[in-house]
C-alpha positions in Angstrom: -14.8 13.5 -2.5 -17.3 16.2 -1.7 -16.0 18.6 1.0 -18.2 19.8 3.9 -18.3 23.5 5.0 -19.8 24.7 8.2 -21.3 28.2 8.3 -21.8 29.5 11.9 -23.4 32.9 12.1 -26.3 34.4 14.0 -27.4 36.5 11.0 -29.9 34.2 9.3 -30.1 36.0 5.9 -26.3 36.1 5.6 -25.9 32.5 6.9 -28.5 31.1 4.4 -27.2 33.2 1.5 -23.6 32.0 2.1 -24.8 28.4 2.4 -26.7 28.6 -0.9 -23.6 29.9 -2.7 -21.5 27.1 -1.3 -24.0 24.4 -2.3 -24.1 25.9 -5.8 -20.4 25.5 -6.0 -20.4 21.8 -5.1 -19.9 21.8 -1.4 -21.9 20.0 1.3 -23.0 22.6 3.9 -23.9 22.5 7.6 -25.2 25.6 9.3 -25.4 26.8 12.9 -26.9 30.0 14.4 -24.7 30.1 17.5 -21.5 28.6 19.1 -23.0 25.6 20.9 -24.8 24.4 17.8 -21.6 25.0 15.8 -19.7 22.6 18.1 -22.6 20.1 17.8 -22.2 20.1 14.0 -18.4 19.5 14.4 -19.2 16.6 16.7 -21.8 15.1 14.3 -19.8 15.0 11.1 -16.3 15.6 9.6 -16.1 19.3 8.7 -13.3 20.4 6.3 -13.7 24.2 6.7 -15.7 26.0 9.4 -16.6 29.7 8.7 -17.3 31.0 12.2 -18.6 34.5 13.1 -16.6 36.1 15.9 -19.7 37.5 17.6 -22.5 34.9 18.3 -24.9 34.4 21.2 -24.1 31.9 24.0 -20.5 31.3 22.8 -18.3 33.6 20.7 -16.1 32.6 17.8 -12.9 32.6 19.8 -14.3 30.0 22.2 -15.6 27.9 19.2 -12.1 28.1 17.7 -10.5 26.8 20.9 -13.0 23.9 21.3 -12.8 23.1 17.6 -9.0 22.6 17.8 -9.6 20.0 20.5 -12.6 18.3 18.9 -11.6 18.4 15.2 -7.9 19.3 14.7 -8.1 18.7 11.0 -10.9 21.3 10.5 -9.7 24.6 9.0 -11.4 27.4 11.0 -12.0 30.8 9.2 -13.1 33.7 11.5 -15.8 36.0 10.2 -15.5 39.5 11.6 -16.7 43.0 11.0 -14.3 45.5 9.5 -13.9 47.4 12.7 -12.7 44.3 14.7 -9.8 43.1 12.5 -7.6 43.1 15.5 -9.6 40.3 17.0 -9.3 38.3 13.8 -5.5 38.8 13.8 -5.5 37.5 17.4 -7.6 34.5 16.3 -4.9 33.7 13.6 -2.3 33.7 16.4 -4.5 31.3 18.3 -4.8 28.8 15.4 -7.4 30.1 13.0 -6.5 29.4 9.3 -7.7 32.7 8.0 -10.3 35.5 8.4 -12.8 37.3 6.3 -14.4 40.7 7.0 -18.0 41.8 6.6 -19.3 42.9 4.2 -17.7 40.2 2.1 -17.6 39.1 -1.6 -18.7 35.5 -2.2 -16.0 35.0 -4.8 -13.3 36.0 -2.2 -14.7 33.4 0.2 -14.8 30.7 -2.4 -11.2 31.5 -3.3 -10.1 31.3 0.4 -11.9 28.0 0.9 -10.3 26.5 -2.3 -6.8 27.6 -1.2 -7.3 26.1 2.3 -8.5 22.8 0.9 -5.6 22.7 -1.5 -3.2 23.3 1.4 -4.9 20.6 3.4 -4.6 18.2 0.5 -0.9 18.8 0.3 -0.5 18.3 4.0 -2.4 15.0 3.8 -0.4 13.8 0.9 2.9 14.7 2.6 1.8 12.9 5.7 0.7 9.9 3.7 4.1 9.8 1.8 6.0 10.0 5.1 3.9 7.2 6.5 4.5 5.1 3.3 8.2 5.6 3.6 8.2 4.5 7.2 5.8 1.6 6.5 7.8 0.4 3.4 11.4 1.0 4.4 11.7 1.2 8.1 12.2 -2.0 10.1 8.8 -1.5 11.9 7.1 -1.5 8.5 8.2 -5.0 7.5 5.1 -6.8 8.6 5.6 -10.1 10.3 6.2 -11.9 13.6 7.0 -15.4 12.5 10.4 -16.8 13.4 11.3 -16.9 9.7 10.9 -13.1 9.2 12.4 -12.3 12.6 15.6 -14.2 11.5 15.7 -12.1 8.3 15.2 -8.8 10.2 18.0 -9.7 12.6 20.4 -10.0 9.6 19.0 -6.8 8.1 19.5 -4.8 11.3 23.2 -5.8 11.5 23.8 -5.3 7.8 22.3 -1.9 7.8 25.1 -0.6 10.0 27.8 -1.6 7.4 28.5 -1.0 3.7 28.9 -4.7 3.0 27.5 -6.2 -0.2 24.7 -8.7 0.1 22.7 -11.1 -2.1 19.0 -11.2 -1.4 17.4 -14.5 -2.6 13.8 -15.7 -2.7 10.9 -16.5 -4.9 9.1 -13.8 -7.0 6.9 -11.6 -4.9 8.5 -12.2 -1.5 9.7 -8.6 -1.1 13.3 -8.7 -2.0 13.4 -5.0 -2.9 11.6 -4.1 0.2 14.3 -5.8 2.3 17.0 -3.9 0.2 15.3 -0.6 0.9 15.1 -1.4 4.6 18.8 -2.1 4.7 19.5 1.3 3.0 17.0 3.5 4.9 17.5 1.8 8.2 21.3 2.3 8.5 24.3 4.4 7.7 23.5 4.9 4.0 20.1 6.5 4.4 21.3 10.0 3.6 22.4 8.8 0.2 20.3 7.8 -2.8 18.7 4.4 -3.3 19.0 3.4 -6.9 17.2 0.3 -8.2 18.2 -1.3 -11.5 16.4 -4.2 -13.0 19.1 -6.0 -14.9 16.6 -8.3 -16.7 14.7 -5.2 -18.2 17.8 -3.7 -19.8 18.9 -4.5 -23.4 22.2 -6.2 -23.3 23.8 -3.5 -25.4 22.9 -0.8 -22.9 23.7 -2.5 -19.6 27.3 -1.1 -19.4 26.2 2.4 -20.3 23.3 2.3 -17.8 25.5 1.2 -14.9 28.7 3.1 -15.6 27.6 6.0 -17.9 29.1 7.0 -21.2 30.9 9.9 -22.9 29.7 12.0 -25.7 30.3 10.3 -29.0 31.0 6.9 -27.4 28.4 5.3 -29.7 25.7 6.3 -32.1 23.1 8.4 -30.3 25.5 9.4 -27.5 25.1 13.1 -28.0 26.2 14.1 -24.5 27.9 12.8 -21.4 25.6 10.6 -19.3 26.3 9.6 -15.7 25.7 5.9 -14.8 23.6 4.6 -12.0 26.7 3.9 -9.9 27.5 7.7 -10.0 23.9 8.5 -9.1 24.1 6.1 -6.1 27.5 7.4 -4.9 27.3 7.6 -1.1 24.2 5.5 -1.0 23.0 2.1 -2.3 22.7 0.6 -5.8 20.3 -2.3 -5.9 20.8 -4.7 -8.8 17.6 -6.8 -9.2 17.6 -10.0 -11.2 21.4 -10.0 -11.1 21.5 -13.4 -12.8 20.5 -11.6 -16.0 23.8 -9.6 -16.0 25.5 -10.2 -19.4 28.8 -12.1 -19.1 30.6 -9.4 -21.0 29.7 -6.8 -18.3 30.4 -9.0 -15.3 34.2 -8.4 -15.2 33.6 -4.6 -15.2 31.1 -4.9 -12.4 33.6 -6.9 -10.4 36.3 -4.3 -10.9 33.9 -1.5 -9.9 33.1 -3.4 -6.6 36.7 -4.2 -5.8 38.3 -0.9 -6.8 35.3 1.4 -6.1 36.0 2.9 -9.5 34.1 2.9 -12.8 35.1 3.7 -16.3 32.3 5.2 -18.5 31.8 3.8 -22.0 34.1 5.8 -24.3 36.0 7.3 -21.3 39.7 7.3 -20.5 39.6 8.5 -16.9 38.1 6.3 -14.2 35.7 7.9 -11.7 35.7 7.1 -8.0 32.4 5.9 -6.6 31.4 4.6 -3.2 28.0 2.9 -3.4 27.0 -0.1 -1.4 25.8 -2.9 -3.7 22.8 -5.0 -2.9 21.7 -7.7 -5.4 18.6 -9.9 -5.7 17.6 -12.9 -7.6 15.0 -15.7 -7.7 17.4 -18.0 -9.6 19.7 -20.7 -8.2 23.0 -18.7 -8.4 25.2 -21.8 -7.7 23.7 -23.5 -10.7 24.3 -20.3 -12.8 27.9 -20.4 -11.7 28.2 -24.2 -12.4 26.8 -23.8 -15.9 29.1 -20.8 -16.5 26.4 -18.2 -17.0 27.8 -16.3 -14.1 31.3 -15.7 -13.0 32.3 -17.4 -9.7 34.6 -14.6 -8.6 31.8 -12.1 -9.0 29.3 -14.4 -7.3 31.4 -14.7 -4.2 32.2 -11.0 -4.1 28.5 -10.2 -4.2 27.5 -12.9 -1.8 29.4 -11.7 1.3 26.1 -12.0 3.1 23.1 -13.9 1.8 19.6 -13.0 3.0 17.0 -15.6 2.0 13.4 -14.4 2.1 11.1 -17.3 2.9 8.0 -17.7 0.7 4.6 -16.8 2.3 3.7 -20.5 2.6 6.5 -20.8 5.1 5.4 -17.9 7.2 1.6 -18.5 7.5 1.6 -16.8 11.0 2.2 -13.5 9.2 -0.7 -13.8 6.7 -3.3 -12.2 9.0 -1.0 -9.4 9.8 -0.2 -8.8 6.2 -3.9 -8.9 5.3 -4.7 -6.2 7.9 -1.7 -4.1 6.7 -2.9 -4.2 3.1 -6.5 -3.5 4.1 -5.3 -0.3 5.8 -2.9 0.6 2.9 -5.5 0.2 0.1 -8.3 1.9 2.2 -6.0 5.0 2.2 -5.0 4.7 -1.4 -8.5 4.0 -2.8 -10.3 6.2 -0.3 -12.4 3.2 0.9 -13.6 2.1 4.3 -13.4 -1.7 4.1 -13.4 -3.0 7.7 -11.3 -6.1 6.9 -12.1 -9.7 5.9 -14.6 -12.2 7.2 -13.5 -15.2 9.2 -14.1 -17.6 6.4 -12.2 -15.5 3.9 -9.3 -15.3 6.5 -9.4 -19.1 6.8 -9.1 -19.6 3.0 -6.3 -17.1 2.6 -4.4 -18.5 5.5 -4.6 -22.0 4.1 -3.9 -21.0 0.5 -0.4 -21.7 -0.9 0.2 -18.2 -2.4 2.5 -19.0 -5.3 2.7 -15.3 -6.0 3.7 -14.6 -2.4 3.2 -11.1 -0.9 2.6 -9.5 -4.3 -0.3 -11.8 -5.0 -1.7 -11.3 -1.5 -1.6 -7.5 -2.0 -3.3 -7.7 -5.4 -6.1 -9.9 -3.9 -6.7 -7.5 -1.1 -6.7 -4.4 -3.4 -9.2 -6.1 -5.7 -11.3 -7.3 -2.8 -11.6 -3.7 -1.4 -12.6 -2.4 -4.8 -15.6 -4.8 -5.0 -16.5 -5.0 -1.2 -18.7 -1.9 -1.2 -17.6 -1.0 2.3 -18.3 -4.5 3.7 -15.8 -7.0 4.9 -14.1 -8.9 2.1 -15.7 -12.3 1.8 -15.4 -15.3 -0.5 -17.2 -13.7 -3.5 -14.7 -10.9 -3.5 -11.8 -13.4 -3.5 -13.3 -15.0 -6.7 -14.3 -11.8 -8.4 -11.8 -12.1 -11.3 -13.8 -14.8 -13.2 -16.2 -17.7 -13.3 -15.9 -20.3 -10.5 -14.0 -23.4 -11.6 -15.1 -26.8 -10.4 -14.1 -28.0 -7.0 -10.3 -28.6 -7.1 -8.2 -31.5 -6.2 -6.4 -31.1 -2.9 -3.4 -28.8 -3.0 -4.3 -27.0 -6.2 -2.5 -23.6 -6.2 -5.4 -21.4 -7.3 -7.1 -19.0 -4.9 -10.5 -19.1 -6.7 -10.4 -22.9 -6.6 -9.4 -22.8 -2.9 -12.4 -20.6 -2.2 -14.7 -22.9 -4.1 -13.3 -25.9 -2.2 -13.9 -24.1 1.1 -17.4 -23.1 0.2 -18.2 -26.6 -0.9 -17.0 -28.1 2.3 -19.0 -25.6 4.4 -22.2 -26.3 2.4 -21.7 -30.1 2.7 -21.2 -29.9 6.4 -24.2 -27.7 6.9 -26.4 -30.0 4.8 -25.2 -33.1 6.7 -25.6 -31.5 10.1 -29.2 -30.4 9.2 -30.2 -33.8 7.6 -30.3 -32.1 4.2 -32.9 -29.6 5.3 -32.1 -26.7 2.8 -33.9 -24.0 4.8 -32.0 -24.9 8.0 -28.7 -25.2 6.2 -29.2 -21.8 4.6 -29.9 -20.3 8.0 -26.8 -21.9 9.5 -24.7 -20.5 6.6 -26.3 -17.1 6.9 -27.3 -17.0 3.3 -30.6 -16.9 1.4 -32.2 -20.2 0.2 -31.9 -19.1 -3.4 -28.2 -18.4 -2.8 -27.7 -21.9 -1.3 -29.3 -23.6 -4.4 -27.2 -21.5 -6.7 -24.0 -22.3 -5.0 -24.9 -26.0 -4.8 -25.5 -25.9 -8.6 -22.2 -24.1 -9.3 -20.2 -26.5 -7.1 -21.9 -29.7 -8.3 -23.5 -30.5 -4.9 -26.6 -32.7 -5.3 -29.9 -31.5 -3.6 -30.6 -35.2 -2.7 -28.4 -36.8 0.0 -28.3 -40.2 -1.6 -26.9 -38.8 -4.8 -24.3 -36.7 -2.9 -23.2 -39.8 -1.0 -23.1 -41.8 -4.2 -21.0 -39.1 -5.9 -18.5 -39.2 -3.1 -18.3 -43.0 -2.7 -15.6 -43.7 -5.3 -13.4 -41.0 -3.7 -13.9 -42.6 -0.3 -13.1 -46.0 -1.6 -9.8 -44.8 -3.1 -8.6 -43.4 0.1 -6.0 -45.6 1.7 
């Protein structure tokens, strides 16, 4: 993004020369011949760096500095001073200026200072963003929702976070099981330790034991040095075993022993190692069936399932959908450097009614894609269907967001046509779309332009309704 530099100096030749140099180096430039106009520029637009002469008519640079800190605290203020008044510049640094330059100056030196200040500001912004993300993602306030279903989950999370008890987190794919695990870790007594996530389904069966418990040099072909396992890495913190149902049967007894004895034995080792890591597991499988069909040890299942936390699917917490939409709009606006104001009422209606088989992960993906294609406008129905051609109007209950959008659009168009006695111009005005757009959508959705054909087309459907 192009950065904006303010040059405030009452010497016109110097001011204009410096502005030209900055523009040639890719910066957007605002100029001011005195203090009041400098403050006006700060009020009018976002200024990244302000170069302010310490001596200007009507208001000196020190006063501009003080007012700038109130008006635009993120602006880096650099004081311009003559060589003989460096003491004043040092005083300005004490009062909050980011740096100073002395006259006569070298343009390359100024460019270097500006680049350094912008790099520092970028690091500060990134750090602030990462801290916000940590709080948003892993702190209890960051788990978005106010439905009774999610409040019940958070009540369990809050109690569990103050213990080192094992827990099994269950729920469909995309419901946020790892997010809950991280909230337990970062929200309680283990937050000073490491949170280590292991996807059991992603590990080759031959490497699971080595990955979890480590190995000694020479334990197998390719083991050229000792390697600590993830249990050692998580010592004092939390190890999160995702897709626990995929744990090989041969490794399950060793995992049980590690939990019960708080000791592990690396592959090829002879001396056990003490570890104290809280164990959280997650699965989208029916673990009782896994036990009944002997794919998972019952003793390990009961040891892991001291507390079970079931994450409800998004379809069971529809009250949370608008909150989650707003949360993801803010998140992806920051990440994508966009300024999407949100979603339209009709898009909100579709998304609230949609079944969301992919749960929160699917919702997040839809909002991210919608922001990319919204061009700074609210996300509307076209952005929800941007991934491909519109399918025909679906049967009721079809779990496809694009189909749901089409069904909603079709219903809106039919109602507008009927309420306006099939006057296309009036219907288009009611729908707030152009007449050509109305005809195009009617053609895409198979809606007849003649009322008798539309009624005839819907007659069999009406007759079959009990």
